[in-house]
Structures are given as structure tokens and as C-alpha cells.
MARDOZA-454764 format. One line per 8 residues: number of its first residue (from 1); their letters; for each residue x, y, z of N, C-alpha, C. Coordinates in steps of 0.2 Angstrom, whole numbers. Layout:
! residues N
NUM	a	X:Y:Z:X:Y:Z:X:Y:Z; ...
This chain:
! residues 307
1	msgatlal	-27:34:137:-27:33:131:-22:37:129; -17:37:125:-13:46:123:-14:45:120; -14:53:118:-16:55:109:-11:51:104; -5:51:104:-3:47:98:-6:40:98; -10:36:101:-12:31:100:-19:33:98; -23:35:100:-29:40:96:-28:42:89; -25:45:89:-24:46:81:-22:41:77; -19:36:78:-17:30:77:-23:28:74
9	lqtllnga	-27:27:80:-34:24:76:-39:27:75; -39:33:75:-41:36:69:-40:36:62; -35:37:64:-33:36:53:-34:31:51; -32:23:55:-34:18:53:-42:17:50; -46:21:54:-53:21:54:-53:22:49; -51:30:47:-53:32:42:-52:32:37; -43:27:37:-42:21:30:-44:16:29; -49:13:35:-53:7:33:-59:10:28
17	llgclfgl	-62:14:32:-68:14:28:-68:19:20; -63:24:18:-60:25:13:-59:19:9; -57:13:12:-55:7:9:-60:5:4; -65:7:8:-73:4:10:-75:5:1; -74:14:-2:-77:16:-7:-73:15:-12; -66:14:-11:-62:12:-15:-63:5:-18; -66:1:-13:-68:-6:-15:-75:-6:-19; -78:-3:-17:-85:-1:-21:-85:1:-29
25	ialgltmk	-78:5:-30:-77:6:-36:-71:2:-38; -68:-5:-35:-64:-10:-39:-70:-13:-40; -76:-14:-37:-80:-21:-38:-80:-24:-45; -82:-16:-51:-85:-18:-54:-78:-20:-61; -73:-16:-60:-68:-18:-62:-64:-23:-64; -64:-27:-56:-61:-34:-55:-66:-38:-58; -74:-37:-58:-78:-43:-64:-77:-41:-70; -75:-37:-74:-74:-34:-79:-68:-38:-82
33	wghlgvpd	-62:-36:-77:-56:-38:-79:-54:-46:-78; -58:-49:-72:-56:-57:-72:-63:-60:-75; -69:-59:-78:-74:-63:-80:-71:-62:-88; -73:-55:-90:-74:-52:-97:-64:-53:-101; -61:-51:-98:-53:-50:-98:-53:-44:-103; -58:-37:-100:-57:-30:-100:-54:-28:-94; -48:-26:-94:-45:-19:-90:-47:-14:-91; -54:-12:-87:-58:-6:-91:-58:0:-86
41	ffhlsltl	-51:3:-91:-50:10:-87:-57:15:-87; -61:14:-91:-69:20:-93:-72:18:-87; -72:13:-83:-76:10:-76:-75:17:-71; -67:20:-72:-67:24:-66:-72:32:-68; -70:33:-75:-74:38:-78:-82:36:-77; -86:30:-76:-92:29:-76:-93:32:-68; -91:30:-65:-91:31:-59:-88:38:-57; -85:44:-58:-87:49:-58:-90:54:-64
49	fsgyltyt	-93:51:-67:-99:54:-72:-105:54:-68; -104:47:-66:-110:46:-59:-110:52:-55; -106:52:-53:-105:58:-46:-109:65:-49; -105:68:-54:-107:71:-58:-114:72:-59; -118:67:-61:-127:66:-64:-129:66:-58; -127:64:-50:-128:66:-47:-129:73:-43; -124:76:-43:-122:81:-42:-128:85:-45; -130:86:-51:-135:88:-56:-141:90:-53
57	lvtgllmn	-144:80:-52:-150:80:-50:-151:83:-42; -147:81:-39:-147:84:-31:-149:92:-32; -143:97:-34:-143:103:-35:-149:107:-39; -150:101:-45:-155:105:-50:-161:105:-47; -165:97:-47:-170:95:-42:-173:93:-41; -168:95:-34:-167:93:-26:-170:86:-25; -167:82:-26:-168:74:-28:-165:73:-20; -167:69:-17:-163:64:-11:-156:60:-16
65	pfmtllit	-151:61:-12:-146:56:-16:-146:50:-16; -150:48:-12:-153:38:-15:-157:39:-21; -162:43:-21:-167:41:-26:-164:44:-33; -157:49:-31:-154:49:-38:-152:42:-43; -150:37:-40:-149:29:-41:-156:29:-46; -162:30:-45:-166:27:-49:-162:31:-57; -160:34:-57:-160:37:-66:-150:34:-65; -148:36:-62:-140:37:-64:-139:27:-66
73	vpamflig	-141:22:-59:-139:16:-63:-141:12:-68; -150:13:-70:-150:12:-75:-147:13:-82; -145:22:-84:-140:25:-88:-133:22:-88; -131:19:-81:-122:17:-82:-122:10:-84; -130:6:-82:-130:0:-86:-131:-2:-92; -136:4:-95:-135:6:-102:-130:7:-106; -124:12:-102:-118:13:-107:-113:6:-104; -113:4:-102:-111:-3:-99:-109:-7:-104
81	vltqwlff	-116:-9:-106:-119:-15:-111:-117:-13:-118; -119:-5:-120:-116:-1:-126:-107:-3:-128; -105:-3:-121:-98:-2:-122:-95:-8:-123; -98:-14:-119:-95:-19:-122:-97:-25:-128; -104:-21:-129:-105:-23:-136:-101:-20:-142; -101:-13:-142:-93:-12:-145:-87:-15:-145; -86:-20:-138:-81:-22:-139:-80:-30:-143; -87:-34:-142:-90:-37:-145:-89:-38:-152
89	tikasaft	-93:-32:-157:-94:-33:-160:-86:-30:-166; -81:-28:-161:-76:-27:-167:-71:-32:-165; -73:-36:-159:-69:-44:-160:-62:-40:-156; -63:-36:-152:-57:-33:-149:-53:-38:-144; -46:-37:-142:-43:-42:-139:-42:-39:-133; -39:-41:-129:-36:-39:-121:-34:-33:-123; -28:-31:-126:-23:-27:-124:-28:-21:-129; -31:-22:-136:-36:-16:-138:-40:-16:-135
97	sllltfal	-44:-21:-129:-48:-17:-125:-46:-10:-121; -38:-14:-119:-35:-7:-112:-36:-1:-116; -31:-1:-124:-31:4:-125:-38:9:-127; -42:7:-129:-49:8:-130:-52:12:-123; -52:8:-119:-55:10:-112:-51:17:-109; -45:15:-111:-41:20:-108:-41:27:-112; -44:26:-119:-44:32:-125:-51:35:-121; -53:31:-118:-61:35:-116:-61:37:-112
105	fivaesvm	-56:36:-107:-56:39:-100:-53:44:-102; -48:44:-104:-47:52:-107:-50:57:-110; -54:55:-113:-59:58:-117:-65:60:-112; -66:55:-110:-71:57:-103:-71:62:-98; -62:61:-96:-61:70:-93:-63:76:-99; -62:76:-105:-63:83:-106:-70:84:-108; -74:77:-107:-82:80:-109:-85:82:-103; -81:78:-95:-83:82:-91:-82:89:-87
113	sviwspdl	-77:90:-91:-71:97:-90:-77:103:-94; -79:101:-99:-84:105:-105:-91:107:-101; -94:100:-99:-100:99:-96:-102:104:-90; -97:102:-87:-98:104:-78:-93:109:-75; -87:110:-82:-82:116:-80:-77:113:-73; -72:114:-76:-64:111:-69:-64:114:-64; -69:117:-65:-70:120:-56:-70:113:-50; -68:116:-46:-73:110:-40:-79:112:-38
121	lsmrkwld	-83:107:-39:-90:106:-37:-92:103:-31; -94:106:-26:-97:101:-19:-104:101:-17; -105:97:-15:-112:96:-14:-115:97:-7; -112:99:-5:-109:99:4:-117:102:5; -118:108:5:-123:113:7:-128:112:4; -132:107:0:-136:105:-1:-139:98:1; -135:95:9:-136:87:11:-136:91:18; -143:86:20:-144:90:27:-138:85:32
129	gtftsair	-140:85:40:-135:84:44:-135:75:45; -141:72:40:-140:64:40:-131:61:37; -131:67:33:-123:65:29:-120:70:31; -118:73:34:-114:77:37:-112:79:46; -119:78:48:-114:77:56:-110:71:58; -106:72:61:-101:65:63:-104:61:69; -102:57:68:-104:52:74:-100:49:77; -99:50:86:-96:49:88:-95:43:89
137	ipigdksl	-88:38:92:-89:32:97:-84:31:100; -87:31:107:-84:33:112:-76:26:113; -70:28:115:-65:23:118:-62:27:121; -66:23:128:-61:27:135:-64:33:136; -60:37:139:-62:44:141:-62:48:133; -62:46:128:-61:51:122:-65:47:118; -64:47:112:-71:44:106:-66:46:99; -68:44:95:-65:43:88:-74:46:83
145	svlpvdvm	-71:46:78:-76:50:74:-77:47:69; -84:47:64:-86:44:58:-90:47:54; -90:50:50:-94:51:46:-100:48:41; -106:51:43:-111:46:40:-110:42:30; -107:49:28:-105:44:23:-100:38:21; -97:38:24:-93:33:27:-93:26:28; -98:27:31:-103:22:35:-109:18:28; -113:24:26:-116:22:19:-110:18:14
153	alalalvl	-103:21:14:-101:17:7:-100:10:12; -97:10:18:-95:3:20:-103:-2:20; -108:1:21:-111:-4:19:-115:-5:13; -116:-2:10:-117:-1:0:-111:-8:-2; -104:-6:1:-100:-10:-1:-99:-17:0; -104:-19:8:-103:-26:9:-108:-28:7; -114:-24:5:-120:-27:2:-119:-29:-4; -116:-26:-9:-114:-27:-15:-109:-33:-19
161	vlatwwml	-106:-32:-12:-98:-38:-16:-99:-45:-11; -103:-44:-5:-108:-50:-5:-111:-53:-8; -117:-50:-12:-121:-52:-17:-118:-53:-23; -112:-50:-23:-110:-51:-31:-104:-59:-28; -102:-59:-22:-98:-67:-22:-105:-72:-21; -110:-71:-17:-116:-76:-17:-117:-78:-23; -119:-75:-29:-121:-73:-34:-116:-80:-40; -109:-77:-39:-105:-83:-41:-104:-87:-38
169	khtrwgra	-104:-90:-32:-105:-96:-30:-111:-100:-28; -117:-98:-28:-123:-100:-30:-128:-102:-34; -127:-97:-39:-131:-97:-44:-129:-101:-50; -135:-104:-54:-131:-105:-60:-129:-102:-66; -133:-95:-65:-129:-91:-68:-121:-88:-67; -119:-88:-60:-113:-87:-59:-109:-94:-61; -111:-98:-59:-105:-105:-62:-105:-104:-69; -109:-102:-73:-110:-102:-79:-104:-96:-84
177	lqamrqda	-106:-91:-80:-101:-84:-80:-92:-88:-79; -91:-91:-73:-85:-95:-70:-83:-100:-76; -89:-104:-78:-84:-107:-85:-86:-103:-90; -87:-101:-93:-85:-96:-97:-78:-93:-96; -78:-93:-90:-70:-88:-90:-63:-94:-90; -66:-100:-89:-60:-105:-90:-61:-106:-97; -67:-105:-100:-65:-109:-107:-71:-108:-110; -71:-100:-115:-76:-98:-117:-80:-102:-124
185	qiaevlgv	-75:-106:-126:-76:-110:-133:-80:-116:-127; -79:-122:-122:-80:-126:-122:-88:-125:-119; -89:-119:-114:-93:-116:-112:-98:-116:-116; -99:-113:-124:-104:-111:-128:-105:-118:-129; -100:-122:-132:-103:-128:-134:-108:-132:-129; -108:-133:-122:-110:-133:-117:-117:-131:-117; -119:-125:-120:-124:-122:-120:-125:-114:-117; -118:-112:-115:-118:-105:-113:-119:-100:-117
193	rilpitli	-124:-95:-116:-124:-90:-122:-120:-85:-119; -113:-83:-122:-110:-79:-122:-111:-72:-122; -113:-69:-127:-114:-63:-127:-118:-59:-122; -124:-64:-121:-131:-61:-117:-128:-61:-109; -122:-66:-110:-119:-64:-100:-113:-60:-100; -111:-58:-106:-104:-53:-109:-109:-46:-107; -114:-45:-110:-118:-39:-111:-120:-38:-102; -124:-43:-99:-126:-42:-92:-120:-39:-86
201	vsglaaat	-115:-44:-87:-110:-43:-85:-107:-34:-85; -106:-33:-89:-104:-27:-91:-109:-21:-88; -112:-23:-91:-119:-19:-88:-120:-17:-79; -119:-24:-75:-121:-25:-70:-114:-21:-67; -108:-23:-68:-102:-18:-67:-102:-9:-67; -106:-8:-71:-106:0:-74:-112:1:-67; -116:-1:-68:-122:-1:-64:-117:1:-55; -112:-5:-53:-112:-2:-48:-107:3:-49
209	aavagmvv	-104:7:-54:-101:11:-53:-106:19:-51; -112:18:-53:-117:22:-50:-119:24:-42; -117:18:-40:-118:17:-34:-111:21:-31; -104:19:-32:-101:21:-30:-100:29:-31; -103:31:-38:-101:38:-37:-106:43:-36; -112:39:-32:-116:44:-28:-111:43:-20; -109:40:-17:-105:41:-11:-100:44:-11; -97:44:-18:-92:49:-20:-95:57:-20
217	vvrmpltp	-98:59:-23:-101:67:-22:-104:66:-16; -105:63:-10:-109:65:-7:-101:65:0; -97:62:-1:-90:63:2:-85:67:-1; -84:70:-7:-80:73:-9:-81:79:-15; -78:83:-14:-77:87:-22:-77:85:-26; -81:87:-31:-77:84:-39:-73:89:-44; -70:86:-46:-66:89:-53:-64:83:-59; -65:86:-65:-63:80:-69:-60:74:-69
225	glamnwig	-52:80:-67:-47:75:-66:-47:69:-59; -51:68:-55:-53:67:-49:-53:59:-50; -53:55:-55:-51:48:-56:-44:46:-58; -43:51:-59:-33:51:-61:-31:48:-56; -33:51:-50:-32:49:-42:-34:42:-40; -39:39:-42:-40:34:-41:-35:26:-43; -32:29:-49:-31:20:-50:-26:18:-52; -21:21:-43:-17:16:-42:-19:10:-36
233	vvivatll	-22:15:-32:-27:11:-27:-31:7:-31; -34:8:-35:-41:3:-36:-36:-2:-41; -31:0:-47:-29:-7:-51:-27:-8:-43; -21:-6:-41:-17:-13:-37:-23:-18:-32; -28:-15:-31:-33:-17:-25:-36:-23:-29; -37:-23:-36:-40:-27:-41:-35:-33:-43; -28:-29:-41:-25:-36:-44:-23:-42:-38; -22:-35:-32:-19:-40:-26:-26:-45:-23
241	gglgrplg	-32:-41:-24:-37:-46:-22:-39:-52:-26; -35:-52:-33:-38:-58:-37:-42:-58:-42; -38:-55:-47:-47:-54:-52:-52:-59:-55; -58:-55:-52:-63:-58:-52:-66:-61:-46; -62:-59:-41:-65:-59:-34:-67:-53:-30; -73:-51:-29:-75:-45:-27:-72:-45:-20; -74:-50:-15:-72:-49:-9:-65:-48:-9; -60:-52:-13:-54:-49:-12:-50:-42:-14
249	aliaaiil	-55:-41:-17:-52:-34:-18:-56:-29:-13; -60:-30:-11:-63:-25:-5:-57:-25:1; -55:-31:4:-49:-32:9:-43:-28:7; -41:-31:-1:-36:-26:-2:-36:-20:-3; -40:-17:-5:-43:-9:-4:-42:-6:3; -45:-9:8:-47:-7:14:-39:-7:18; -34:-14:19:-27:-14:19:-25:-9:17; -25:-6:10:-20:-2:5:-21:5:9
257	mmvqnaws	-28:6:11:-30:13:13:-27:14:20; -26:8:25:-23:8:31:-18:10:32; -13:6:29:-8:8:26:-6:14:23; -8:14:20:-5:23:17:-7:28:23; -12:29:25:-15:32:30:-9:31:36; -8:26:38:-4:24:44:5:27:43; 6:27:35:13:30:32:13:38:32; 7:38:31:7:48:32:8:51:39
265	lwfppqws	7:46:44:7:48:50:15:52:50; 21:47:48:26:46:50:30:49:45; 28:48:39:34:47:34:30:56:28; 32:57:24:28:62:19:24:59:16; 17:62:18:11:60:14:11:59:6; 15:63:3:17:62:-5:20:56:-8; 22:53:-2:23:46:-7:22:41:-4; 15:43:0:10:36:2:8:33:-5
273	pavafgll	7:36:-12:4:31:-17:10:26:-18; 17:28:-16:21:23:-18:22:17:-15; 18:18:-9:15:11:-4:11:6:-7; 5:7:-11:1:3:-15:8:-1:-19; 8:3:-23:13:0:-29:19:-2:-26; 22:-3:-22:27:-6:-15:25:-15:-15; 17:-14:-12:15:-19:-12:14:-23:-15; 12:-18:-22:10:-23:-30:17:-26:-32
281	fiylalqp	22:-25:-32:29:-27:-32:30:-31:-29; 29:-31:-21:32:-38:-18:26:-42:-20; 21:-42:-20:16:-49:-23:19:-51:-28; 17:-47:-34:21:-49:-43:27:-55:-40; 31:-52:-38:38:-54:-35:39:-62:-33; 33:-62:-30:34:-67:-25:28:-74:-27; 25:-72:-32:22:-75:-36:26:-83:-38; 30:-80:-42:34:-87:-43:37:-91:-39
289	ivritrer	38:-89:-33:40:-95:-30:33:-99:-24; 27:-93:-26:22:-96:-23:19:-102:-27; 21:-101:-33:17:-105:-37:22:-113:-38; 28:-111:-38:32:-117:-36:32:-120:-30; 30:-120:-24:28:-123:-18:22:-124:-19; 17:-122:-21:11:-126:-22:9:-131:-27; 16:-132:-33:18:-138:-37:22:-144:-33; 26:-140:-31:30:-145:-24:23:-148:-21
297	lelrrnre	22:-145:-19:15:-149:-13:11:-153:-16; 7:-151:-21:4:-155:-28:7:-161:-29; 14:-161:-29:18:-166:-33:19:-172:-28; 21:-169:-21:21:-174:-14:14:-177:-12; 10:-174:-15:0:-176:-13:0:-181:-16; 1:-182:-24:2:-186:-28:6:-192:-28; 11:-191:-25:16:-197:-23:13:-203:-19; 12:-198:-11:10:-201:-6:1:-206:-8
305	qav	-2:-200:-12:-7:-206:-14:-6:-212:-19; -1:-210:-23:2:-217:-26:4:-222:-22; 7:-219:-18:9:-225:-12:4:-228:-8
């Protein structure tokens, strides 16, 4: 196997595993945006805030990163519930919610900068070899390397995404949530309790941010502005995967990061974020064509059934 081929495989593998992390971050966003109509930029801040909390618990109390979830998950769940309760109380529209969450996103960056300083914070020296020792995957006479934290991101993303997908498809609560998404007023008439479901969904979405934040701080150094770097990939993955479709967001995030990493092999890496938005532009541009084609196929099917 040539060195160029091995470099490409390693790049694609790294992109796929990093995409799992972004898919994990996008999980809560796609649920809130798709089912509650809230394009929640603040979700990214909660992910980073969870990372900082994990850093403090590990470096200050010497807790295991997984054990910190016992604190960060309930804390983020509560913040998610309170945030959604605020939106419900003021009867915020989708546009108002967008503005409010973006304002919270900006404020959160400043708050984290004041509490933890604007400097880089790395948790690497507090981690044992379980998290830092590379795993070798033999490929012929050579090998690919994978970090354990990337395997952890893959496992957590698959577990949470598949659990969310199953819940939406096969539980009464999931069916009620989808009915509420289609028409909240009719769903409420049929007995669906809008407010409790809305608060629980928001809380669970924020709880996934705690899990993602734990992976983030184990994988990379933290800065208060780090969440700004995630916006492009997370938003594009959420839209390309389909709002309210956790599995679609995960797959889209993996593909996006593989394409971006491959792009960086042959082209200037500073242009790689444009790839994500370029794919989004193509997707949006093709939507009218897809819709017209679908309508024609449905019309033809109805004619055939009528005959």
C-alpha cells in the first residue's frame, strides 16, 4: 500500500470519527429544531460549558471523566428545561427563539471566559493511557491509528442516536411527540400534554450536550470561543440530515467531516469550511426539483390507481 493511499485512509477515518462527535453535538439540536421548532444556538454553548465543568471536576476533584456525567447530565437537563420554560412563558416564536438562543450563545462565551479565563485549557495530563494511547489497526504491512476518545465518541453517538431513533419510532411518547410536531393544537385536543413533553425534550436535548461536552474536553483543548468553530458543521449536518432525524444528522456529520478532511489533503485547509456550506447550498437548490419530481410521481400513481 502506497503512502498516499494510507494517508487518504487515515484522513477519511479521522474525519468519520470526528464526524461522530459532531453528530453527537447535533443530536440535541436536531431534536429541538425539528420537534420544538427552536433553532437553538445555545445548545452549542451548553456542550462547551459541560466540557468546562468536566475539566473542573476532573482536575479539581480528580473524578473519572465518565463519573462527571452524574453531575453534568442532571445540570444540563435542568438548564434545558428552564430555557424552554422561558420560551414557553413568553410565547416566543421561532424567530424570537433564534434571536434569544444566539444572544445566550454570545453571553455564555463571555461568562466562560470570565470563569475559566480565555486561555487554552487541556485535560490531557490528568488522563491515563486508556484515553491517550493510540490504537493500531493493521492494514497490510502498515497500520492506521485511532485514539480511544474517538472510539468513545463513536460508541456514545451510536448508542444515543439509535436510542433516540427507537424512542421516536416505537414508543407512545415518541408518537405523541411526532403528532405534536405535525399539528400541536390537534395533538392537544387528542390528549397530548404539550408543555410536559416540550420541557422533557428540551431537557433531554441539553443532557446529550453534557455527554458531548465530556468527549470534547477529553479530545481537545478548550477555549471560550471553541463553540463558534462548530456552528458550520453542526448546523449543516442538522439541515442535511433532516430536522428531527437524529440518525440523519449523524450520517451527514460523518460525511461532511470526511469530505472536509479529504479536501484538506489537496487544497488549502482554510477553505474546507466552505465545503460544508457548498453542500448545503446544493442541497437547498435541489429541493424544488425533488419536490416537483415527488409530486409528479404521486400524481402518476394516483392516476394509475384510478384507472
